[in-house]
VMD Tcl script that draws the C-alpha trace (Angstrom):
set ca {
  {-49.94 -5.28 -78.41}
  {-52.60 -7.87 -77.59}
  {-51.41 -8.03 -73.97}
  {-52.07 -4.33 -73.63}
  {-55.71 -4.94 -74.55}
  {-56.27 -7.41 -71.70}
  {-57.12 -4.94 -68.87}
  {-59.13 -2.58 -71.08}
  {-62.51 -4.36 -70.62}
  {-62.15 -3.43 -66.93}
  {-60.46 -0.05 -67.23}
  {-62.68 1.48 -69.93}
  {-66.01 1.01 -68.10}
  {-64.50 2.35 -64.86}
  {-63.13 5.45 -66.60}
  {-66.44 5.92 -68.38}
  {-68.28 5.55 -65.05}
  {-66.22 8.43 -63.64}
  {-66.97 10.55 -66.72}
  {-70.70 9.86 -66.51}
  {-70.65 11.15 -62.93}
  {-68.99 14.35 -64.20}
  {-71.63 14.59 -66.95}
  {-74.46 14.04 -64.49}
  {-76.31 17.19 -65.56}
  {-75.86 16.46 -69.26}
  {-77.81 13.28 -69.89}
  {-77.05 13.09 -73.64}
  {-73.30 13.31 -72.99}
  {-73.67 10.79 -70.19}
  {-75.43 8.34 -72.48}
  {-72.97 8.81 -75.38}
  {-70.07 8.13 -73.02}
  {-71.64 4.91 -71.75}
  {-72.48 3.71 -75.26}
  {-68.99 4.52 -76.53}
  {-67.31 2.65 -73.66}
  {-69.44 -0.46 -74.05}
  {-69.14 -0.33 -77.84}
  {-65.36 -0.17 -77.52}
  {-65.50 -3.12 -75.14}
  {-67.24 -5.19 -77.82}
  {-64.45 -4.46 -80.30}
  {-61.69 -5.15 -77.77}
  {-63.33 -8.41 -76.68}
  {-63.61 -9.62 -80.27}
  {-59.93 -8.78 -80.85}
  {-58.97 -10.75 -77.73}
  {-61.08 -13.70 -78.84}
  {-59.40 -13.77 -82.25}
  {-55.99 -13.57 -80.59}
  {-56.74 -16.26 -77.98}
  {-58.12 -18.64 -80.62}
  {-55.35 -18.08 -83.18}
  {-52.25 -17.81 -80.99}
  {-53.19 -19.07 -77.54}
  {-53.78 -17.76 -74.04}
  {-53.09 -14.03 -73.65}
  {-51.71 -12.86 -70.29}
  {-50.75 -9.57 -68.69}
  {-48.93 -9.02 -65.40}
  {-50.14 -5.85 -63.69}
  {-47.25 -3.50 -62.92}
  {-44.81 -5.93 -64.51}
  {-44.85 -8.19 -61.45}
  {-44.77 -11.79 -62.62}
  {-47.04 -14.48 -61.19}
  {-47.50 -15.67 -58.53}
  {-46.43 -12.51 -56.70}
  {-48.18 -10.06 -59.01}
  {-51.73 -9.78 -60.25}
  {-52.14 -11.67 -63.50}
  {-54.92 -11.21 -66.03}
  {-55.56 -14.18 -68.29}
  {-57.66 -14.41 -71.45}
  {-58.06 -17.93 -72.78}
  {-60.76 -19.10 -75.18}
  {-63.41 -19.42 -72.46}
  {-62.65 -15.99 -71.00}
  {-62.72 -14.40 -74.44}
  {-66.00 -16.09 -75.39}
  {-67.61 -14.85 -72.18}
  {-66.17 -11.35 -72.69}
  {-67.60 -11.05 -76.20}
  {-71.02 -12.35 -75.14}
  {-71.28 -10.18 -72.02}
  {-70.08 -7.01 -73.72}
  {-72.62 -7.48 -76.52}
  {-75.49 -8.00 -74.07}
  {-74.45 -5.06 -71.90}
  {-74.46 -2.78 -74.95}
  {-77.81 -4.06 -76.26}
  {-79.52 -3.73 -72.89}
  {-78.21 -0.18 -72.49}
  {-79.80 0.71 -75.85}
  {-83.02 -0.87 -74.60}
  {-82.83 1.19 -71.40}
  {-82.48 4.41 -73.40}
  {-85.55 3.51 -75.41}
  {-87.61 2.57 -72.37}
  {-87.30 5.81 -70.45}
  {-85.67 8.22 -72.87}
  {-82.37 9.97 -72.35}
  {-83.84 12.35 -69.80}
  {-86.18 9.95 -68.06}
  {-83.68 7.47 -66.65}
  {-82.13 7.95 -63.22}
  {-78.94 10.01 -63.21}
  {-77.11 7.25 -61.33}
  {-78.00 4.47 -63.76}
  {-75.10 4.94 -66.19}
  {-72.18 5.02 -63.73}
  {-73.55 2.07 -61.74}
  {-74.26 0.10 -64.91}
  {-70.69 0.70 -66.08}
  {-69.28 -0.44 -62.73}
  {-71.34 -3.62 -63.15}
  {-69.84 -4.07 -66.63}
  {-66.33 -3.68 -65.21}
  {-67.07 -6.25 -62.50}
  {-68.36 -8.76 -65.04}
  {-65.26 -8.33 -67.23}
  {-62.92 -8.60 -64.23}
  {-64.57 -11.88 -63.20}
  {-63.79 -13.40 -66.57}
  {-60.16 -12.34 -67.00}
  {-58.65 -12.33 -63.52}
  {-56.12 -15.03 -62.80}
  {-56.22 -14.43 -59.06}
  {-58.81 -15.75 -56.61}
  {-58.73 -12.64 -54.43}
  {-59.33 -10.41 -57.43}
  {-62.21 -12.69 -58.38}
  {-63.64 -11.89 -54.95}
  {-63.13 -8.15 -55.62}
  {-64.88 -8.48 -58.98}
  {-67.83 -10.22 -57.34}
  {-68.07 -7.42 -54.78}
  {-68.08 -4.83 -57.56}
  {-70.99 -6.64 -59.13}
  {-72.77 -6.98 -55.78}
  {-72.52 -3.27 -54.96}
  {-73.65 -2.23 -58.44}
  {-76.43 -4.81 -58.68}
  {-77.92 -3.84 -55.32}
  {-78.22 -0.22 -56.44}
  {-79.69 -1.23 -59.80}
  {-82.18 -3.61 -58.16}
  {-83.52 -0.87 -55.88}
  {-83.42 1.95 -58.43}
  {-86.80 3.62 -58.17}
  {-87.21 3.07 -54.44}
  {-90.44 1.02 -54.45}
  {-91.05 -0.95 -51.27}
  {-91.12 -4.30 -53.08}
  {-87.80 -3.45 -54.74}
  {-86.21 -2.56 -51.41}
  {-87.51 -5.76 -49.80}
  {-86.32 -7.96 -52.67}
  {-83.04 -6.07 -52.81}
  {-82.43 -6.69 -49.11}
  {-82.94 -10.42 -49.62}
  {-80.52 -10.34 -52.53}
  {-77.84 -8.41 -50.68}
  {-78.08 -10.51 -47.50}
  {-77.70 -13.75 -49.45}
  {-74.88 -12.27 -51.52}
  {-73.06 -11.04 -48.43}
  {-73.36 -14.50 -46.89}
  {-71.81 -15.94 -50.05}
  {-69.09 -13.30 -49.91}
  {-68.32 -14.19 -46.29}
  {-68.00 -17.84 -47.31}
  {-65.82 -16.85 -50.26}
  {-63.36 -14.81 -48.19}
  {-63.24 -17.64 -45.65}
  {-62.45 -20.10 -48.43}
  {-59.69 -17.78 -49.66}
  {-58.17 -17.56 -46.18}
  {-58.21 -21.34 -45.87}
  {-56.74 -21.78 -49.35}
  {-53.95 -19.34 -48.60}
  {-53.16 -20.97 -45.26}
  {-52.99 -24.38 -46.93}
  {-51.08 -23.43 -50.09}
  {-49.52 -20.01 -49.54}
  {-51.02 -18.53 -52.71}
  {-54.25 -17.31 -54.28}
  {-52.98 -17.21 -57.87}
  {-55.10 -19.68 -59.84}
  {-52.25 -21.16 -61.87}
  {-50.16 -21.55 -58.72}
  {-53.11 -23.10 -56.87}
  {-53.52 -25.58 -59.72}
  {-50.01 -26.87 -58.98}
  {-50.22 -26.79 -55.18}
  {-53.72 -28.13 -54.45}
  {-52.90 -31.59 -55.86}
  {-50.18 -31.83 -53.17}
  {-52.79 -31.60 -50.40}
  {-54.48 -34.62 -48.85}
  {-57.57 -36.10 -50.51}
  {-59.92 -34.91 -47.77}
  {-58.64 -31.33 -47.87}
  {-58.93 -31.20 -51.66}
  {-62.47 -32.54 -51.51}
  {-63.38 -30.01 -48.83}
  {-62.07 -27.10 -50.88}
  {-63.87 -28.33 -53.99}
  {-67.21 -28.58 -52.18}
  {-66.71 -25.23 -50.46}
  {-66.12 -23.44 -53.76}
  {-69.15 -25.14 -55.30}
  {-71.19 -23.83 -52.36}
  {-69.83 -20.29 -52.68}
  {-70.36 -19.99 -56.43}
  {-73.51 -22.09 -56.33}
  {-75.25 -19.37 -54.32}
  {-74.32 -16.80 -56.93}
  {-75.29 -19.12 -59.79}
  {-78.66 -20.08 -58.28}
  {-78.09 -23.81 -57.87}
  {-80.46 -26.07 -55.94}
  {-81.08 -25.61 -53.02}
  {-79.47 -22.14 -53.00}
  {-81.69 -20.52 -55.64}
  {-84.59 -19.27 -53.48}
  {-83.47 -15.63 -53.56}
  {-83.51 -15.39 -57.36}
  {-87.25 -15.58 -58.28}
  {-88.05 -13.02 -55.59}
  {-85.31 -10.52 -56.48}
  {-85.17 -10.30 -60.27}
  {-88.84 -9.61 -61.20}
  {-89.04 -6.45 -59.06}
  {-86.17 -4.66 -60.79}
  {-86.59 -2.27 -63.76}
  {-86.91 -4.09 -67.08}
  {-83.38 -3.51 -68.44}
  {-81.85 -4.43 -65.08}
  {-83.81 -7.67 -64.91}
  {-82.72 -8.54 -68.45}
  {-79.01 -8.08 -67.81}
  {-79.20 -9.86 -64.46}
  {-81.07 -12.79 -66.02}
  {-78.65 -13.01 -68.92}
  {-75.33 -12.49 -67.16}
  {-75.04 -12.50 -63.39}
  {-75.87 -16.13 -62.66}
  {-73.65 -17.14 -65.58}
  {-70.70 -15.44 -63.88}
  {-71.25 -17.84 -61.00}
  {-71.38 -20.77 -63.43}
  {-68.18 -19.54 -65.07}
  {-66.46 -19.46 -61.67}
  {-67.57 -23.05 -60.98}
  {-66.29 -24.20 -64.38}
  {-62.98 -22.39 -63.99}
  {-62.19 -23.54 -60.46}
  {-63.38 -27.14 -60.82}
  {-61.50 -27.81 -64.07}
  {-58.33 -25.83 -63.27}
  {-57.68 -26.21 -59.55}
  {-58.62 -29.80 -58.80}
  {-57.16 -33.04 -60.21}
  {-59.59 -35.62 -61.66}
  {-59.74 -37.65 -58.44}
  {-60.99 -34.57 -56.53}
  {-63.59 -33.42 -59.04}
  {-67.13 -33.74 -57.75}
  {-68.72 -35.27 -60.85}
  {-71.48 -37.24 -59.16}
  {-72.38 -34.41 -56.81}
  {-72.59 -31.93 -59.68}
  {-74.75 -34.27 -61.74}
  {-77.20 -34.69 -58.86}
  {-77.23 -30.93 -58.17}
  {-77.69 -30.21 -61.88}
  {-80.60 -32.63 -62.16}
  {-82.36 -31.22 -59.09}
  {-81.78 -27.65 -60.29}
  {-83.35 -28.47 -63.66}
  {-86.41 -30.11 -62.12}
  {-87.04 -27.50 -59.43}
  {-86.59 -24.66 -61.91}
  {-89.10 -25.96 -64.43}
  {-91.66 -27.00 -61.79}
  {-91.42 -23.57 -60.20}
  {-91.98 -21.97 -63.61}
  {-95.10 -24.07 -64.27}
  {-96.68 -22.77 -61.06}
  {-96.26 -19.08 -61.94}
  {-98.64 -16.62 -63.55}
  {-96.38 -13.57 -63.63}
  {-94.26 -13.64 -66.79}
  {-91.09 -12.26 -65.18}
  {-91.30 -14.59 -62.21}
  {-91.97 -17.53 -64.53}
  {-88.92 -16.69 -66.61}
  {-86.86 -16.25 -63.42}
  {-87.54 -19.87 -62.49}
  {-86.46 -20.89 -65.97}
  {-83.11 -19.20 -65.27}
  {-82.68 -21.73 -62.48}
  {-83.67 -24.62 -64.72}
  {-81.21 -23.68 -67.46}
  {-78.37 -23.38 -64.94}
  {-79.04 -27.04 -64.15}
  {-78.24 -28.01 -67.75}
  {-74.86 -26.26 -67.50}
  {-73.97 -28.03 -64.27}
  {-75.07 -31.33 -65.84}
  {-72.55 -30.86 -68.66}
  {-69.76 -29.85 -66.30}
  {-70.46 -32.82 -64.02}
  {-69.55 -35.21 -66.83}
  {-65.97 -33.87 -66.76}
  {-65.35 -34.89 -70.35}
  {-64.20 -32.78 -73.27}
  {-67.59 -33.31 -74.94}
  {-69.51 -32.31 -71.80}
  {-67.48 -29.19 -71.04}
  {-67.48 -28.14 -74.71}
  {-71.28 -28.46 -74.74}
  {-71.48 -26.30 -71.61}
  {-69.41 -23.55 -73.24}
  {-71.65 -23.67 -76.31}
  {-74.83 -23.78 -74.22}
  {-73.94 -21.00 -71.79}
  {-73.56 -18.45 -74.59}
  {-76.83 -19.55 -76.17}
  {-78.62 -19.25 -72.82}
  {-77.27 -15.74 -72.21}
  {-78.68 -14.65 -75.57}
  {-82.04 -16.35 -75.05}
  {-82.64 -15.28 -71.45}
  {-81.72 -11.67 -72.19}
  {-84.04 -11.78 -75.19}
  {-86.97 -13.21 -73.20}
  {-86.71 -10.61 -70.45}
  {-86.49 -7.81 -73.00}
  {-89.69 -9.20 -74.52}
  {-91.24 -9.34 -71.03}
  {-90.47 -5.64 -70.72}
  {-92.19 -4.95 -74.04}
  {-95.23 -6.97 -72.93}
  {-95.41 -5.06 -69.65}
  {-95.18 -1.72 -71.42}
  {-97.66 -2.72 -74.12}
  {-100.33 -4.16 -71.84}
  {-99.65 -2.57 -68.45}
  {-99.23 -5.99 -66.83}
  {-96.91 -9.00 -66.88}
  {-99.49 -11.52 -65.64}
  {-100.17 -14.19 -68.24}
  {-103.81 -14.56 -67.16}
  {-104.49 -10.83 -67.45}
  {-102.93 -9.94 -70.78}
  {-103.99 -11.49 -74.08}
  {-104.27 -11.08 -77.83}
  {-100.77 -9.68 -78.25}
  {-100.28 -11.64 -81.45}
  {-103.06 -9.53 -83.01}
  {-102.30 -6.15 -81.46}
  {-98.49 -6.32 -81.55}
  {-97.26 -9.12 -83.85}
  {-93.69 -7.82 -83.54}
  {-93.64 -8.75 -79.85}
  {-95.13 -12.15 -80.70}
  {-92.33 -12.91 -83.17}
  {-89.71 -11.68 -80.71}
  {-91.10 -14.06 -78.09}
  {-91.56 -17.09 -80.36}
  {-87.90 -17.33 -81.42}
  {-86.32 -17.49 -77.91}
  {-89.24 -19.52 -76.53}
  {-88.60 -22.27 -79.08}
  {-84.91 -22.06 -78.26}
  {-85.50 -22.32 -74.51}
  {-87.60 -25.44 -75.06}
  {-84.91 -26.89 -77.30}
  {-87.03 -27.40 -80.40}
  {-85.31 -27.70 -83.79}
  {-84.01 -25.78 -85.61}
  {-83.40 -23.32 -82.76}
  {-80.07 -22.60 -81.08}
  {-81.42 -24.24 -77.94}
  {-81.85 -27.51 -79.84}
  {-78.19 -27.45 -80.89}
  {-77.05 -26.72 -77.33}
  {-79.23 -29.35 -75.67}
  {-78.39 -31.92 -78.33}
  {-74.69 -31.40 -77.58}
  {-75.31 -31.83 -73.84}
  {-77.45 -34.94 -74.30}
  {-74.95 -36.45 -76.71}
  {-72.19 -35.91 -74.15}
  {-74.39 -37.51 -71.47}
  {-75.07 -40.56 -73.66}
  {-71.37 -40.85 -74.50}
  {-70.59 -40.86 -70.75}
  {-73.44 -43.39 -70.21}
  {-75.15 -41.16 -67.64}
  {-78.59 -42.31 -68.73}
  {-80.53 -41.01 -65.74}
  {-79.43 -37.40 -66.13}
  {-80.14 -37.58 -69.87}
  {-83.68 -38.76 -69.06}
  {-84.13 -35.91 -66.56}
  {-82.90 -33.37 -69.11}
  {-85.35 -34.66 -71.72}
  {-88.25 -34.52 -69.26}
  {-87.38 -30.97 -68.23}
  {-87.24 -29.95 -71.91}
  {-90.77 -31.27 -72.41}
  {-92.01 -29.39 -69.34}
  {-90.24 -26.25 -70.56}
  {-92.08 -26.58 -73.87}
  {-95.34 -26.90 -71.96}
  {-94.50 -23.75 -69.97}
  {-93.74 -21.77 -73.13}
  {-96.96 -23.06 -74.70}
  {-98.86 -21.80 -71.66}
  {-97.48 -18.29 -72.20}
  {-98.05 -18.43 -75.96}
  {-101.66 -19.60 -75.64}
  {-102.53 -17.25 -72.77}
  {-100.67 -14.00 -73.29}
  {-100.39 -14.02 -77.07}
  {-103.49 -15.81 -78.38}
  {-105.87 -15.73 -75.42}
  {-108.24 -12.99 -74.38}
  {-107.48 -10.76 -71.39}
  {-109.59 -11.26 -68.26}
  {-111.09 -7.80 -68.57}
  {-111.95 -8.42 -72.22}
  {-110.65 -4.99 -73.11}
  {-106.94 -4.51 -72.74}
  {-105.51 -1.01 -72.60}
  {-102.27 -0.37 -74.39}
  {-99.82 1.77 -72.47}
  {-98.06 4.47 -74.44}
  {-95.52 7.09 -73.42}
  {-97.07 10.24 -72.02}
  {-98.10 12.69 -74.68}
  {-98.22 10.17 -77.50}
  {-100.85 8.01 -79.11}
  {-100.75 4.24 -78.60}
  {-99.18 2.34 -81.46}
  {-99.76 -1.27 -80.51}
  {-98.62 -2.80 -83.76}
  {-95.10 -1.39 -83.31}
  {-94.67 -3.20 -80.01}
  {-92.99 -0.31 -78.20}
  {-90.52 2.57 -78.59}
  {-88.18 2.09 -81.56}
  {-85.01 1.66 -79.51}
  {-86.61 -0.97 -77.27}
  {-87.88 -2.87 -80.30}
  {-84.53 -2.53 -82.10}
  {-82.54 -3.79 -79.09}
  {-84.85 -6.77 -78.69}
  {-84.60 -7.43 -82.42}
  {-80.80 -7.52 -82.15}
  {-80.98 -10.28 -79.55}
  {-83.39 -12.22 -81.76}
  {-81.05 -11.83 -84.73}
  {-78.08 -12.96 -82.64}
  {-80.02 -16.03 -81.50}
  {-80.84 -16.92 -85.11}
  {-77.25 -16.29 -86.20}
  {-76.07 -18.58 -83.41}
  {-77.84 -21.56 -84.92}
  {-76.92 -20.61 -88.51}
  {-73.24 -20.60 -87.52}
  {-73.57 -23.39 -84.96}
  {-70.85 -25.47 -86.61}
  {-67.98 -22.93 -86.37}
  {-69.17 -21.74 -82.95}
  {-69.26 -25.28 -81.59}
  {-65.79 -25.81 -83.01}
  {-64.61 -22.82 -80.98}
  {-66.43 -24.15 -77.91}
  {-64.78 -27.55 -78.42}
  {-61.33 -25.97 -78.51}
  {-62.21 -24.08 -75.31}
  {-63.43 -27.32 -73.70}
  {-60.23 -29.12 -74.69}
  {-58.17 -26.36 -73.04}
  {-60.29 -26.52 -69.88}
  {-59.74 -30.26 -69.55}
  {-55.99 -29.74 -70.00}
  {-55.04 -27.27 -67.22}
  {-51.38 -27.22 -68.27}
  {-52.37 -24.91 -71.16}
  {-53.48 -22.25 -68.65}
  {-50.61 -22.87 -66.22}
  {-47.91 -22.72 -68.91}
  {-49.34 -19.47 -70.28}
  {-49.16 -17.83 -66.85}
  {-45.73 -19.10 -65.78}
  {-44.13 -19.89 -69.14}
  {-43.64 -23.39 -70.51}
  {-39.84 -23.17 -70.26}
  {-39.56 -22.65 -66.51}
}
mol new
graphics top color blue
foreach p $ca { graphics top sphere $p radius 0.5 }
foreach p [lrange $ca 0 end-1] q [lrange $ca 1 end] { graphics top cylinder $p $q radius 0.2 }
display resetview
């Protein structure tokens, strides 16, 4: 029965997307369909996580064709963790979107495109085939371009064009890498590649490893391939920016983790290169954030910085390092989604997202202030936040591996991140606006209610992400235990390979 659940996180959103097109003139029905599909995805993902953790890797061969000839879907602990996290965030952000514009106010194409994006995200996590990973990335690209430009403003179109050009370049590199992999090994099935790539020469293996880091590094926003991100994300509608910030770059990180740990033997893993890239990504991200005044653009640079921490942990190529990455990536998804939802509330409440323009939010809307304080502390890694637990695990793994320089860089970046968050807190929340008299924006036909912080659904959705972030640190022990089991599996590729092909072959 559990195998039958495996394709549903892809199939349900696609079916719901078709239904929302049919219900285009009936916005309430459209919205109920989308919520039901994403809500069901949360339940299915949790069931798959329980199954993968209790019994082991869950697989399903599409059409009954066994690997490597057929298309195989694989849910191990990492896949299941990412499925649960992404499905939760997709559902929460959809609730936020309903609250922001109302059932009738949002674009008729939002729901079907959003559901296609959800299907692409799920497909990226559970596919066991490199070509299908490419297809999943293209689903996300097509959907994300539409969502980025929804509204048709000139700045959105310009930023969207930059995003799509860079993404298409990455896609061209990806399909080229697939062609080269197939010509060298005769397969694109990940489990099969994991057995055949070690038979290639050292130079060829190294070349493939670096090429895949380049391909997925563009999508993840690694240094020096991140330049598109701070320009593209801030121009999108609030809910779109939140889900992009929380999920899309993490799909790229997931692909790097999966391919580098599964496909390449230890002698071909690019540990030093990844550590250097991770360190540079951290530093550039936080320095870029310090130079910004616009809240969304500032937070976009912090996306880059936090990706650096993940690559740092992966570059250690130890069970402790990879386990810390799994723990940290979930925490970052929660925190970044939360911060961008708060940025949307600030923009709606004040009419601006510039830190130097807005001010006094802690007095006029204390709810927003609380919602910002929790993830801000977490992003900076201060105890007792979830960010502290994640960064402590990464730093401990770095110390254990005796990579002192990257540990020092990570600590410095954490201090600069704290300074950046303090800048926002002191300016936007406690400071006075430049005009001295800030207008509160309220929906048309209603009176401003600044103390509430925004429409109830927007506030409730943001509150859910805050609660999840707090719960993450409360249950940090069991969650890290799960992450450690996932990290152990990742550093032992035979677990994945045996699940796909069968241990008795």
